[in-house]
C-alpha positions in Angstrom: 94.2 85.1 153.2 92.9 81.9 152.7 90.4 80.4 155.2 91.9 77.4 157.2 90.4 74.0 156.4 89.5 71.1 158.1 88.8 67.4 157.8 86.0 65.5 159.7 87.5 62.6 161.5 86.6 59.3 163.1 88.6 56.9 165.6 87.8 53.1 165.6 85.0 53.9 168.6 83.6 55.8 165.9 84.3 59.1 167.8 84.1 62.2 165.5 86.2 65.2 165.9 87.5 67.8 162.8 91.5 68.1 162.4 93.6 70.9 160.1 93.9 69.5 156.6 97.2 70.8 157.1 98.3 68.3 159.7 98.9 65.0 159.5 96.3 63.1 161.5 97.3 61.6 165.0 97.2 57.6 165.3 94.0 56.2 164.9 91.9 58.6 163.6 90.9 58.5 160.1 89.7 60.8 157.3 86.3 60.3 156.8 86.2 62.2 153.2 84.3 65.6 154.5 86.4 68.3 154.5 85.6 72.2 154.7 85.5 75.4 156.5 85.3 74.9 160.7 81.6 75.4 160.8 81.2 73.2 157.9 82.5 70.4 159.6 81.5 70.8 163.0 78.0 71.2 161.5 78.8 67.9 159.9 79.7 65.8 162.5 76.5 67.7 164.5 74.5 65.5 161.6 76.2 62.4 161.8 77.4 61.9 165.3 73.9 60.9 166.7 75.0 58.5 169.7 78.0 59.8 171.4 78.9 56.5 173.1 81.8 54.8 172.3 81.1 51.9 169.4 82.4 49.3 172.4 79.5 50.9 174.4 76.9 50.6 172.0 77.8 47.2 171.1 78.4 46.1 174.3 82.0 44.7 173.7 84.1 43.9 177.1 
């Protein structure tokens, strides 16, 4: 049995998550172009998501 594949996804607030590659993305989430095993995707998120505050908070948008 093949290992499940995941995508790294990001929303408009620049918050990251992983999503099963065989499922349709939920509204508001976009594929970042990185795919792999669950562990690979989580490691990638740890590497790229260095500021966990939503974009609107970081930019002071009301």
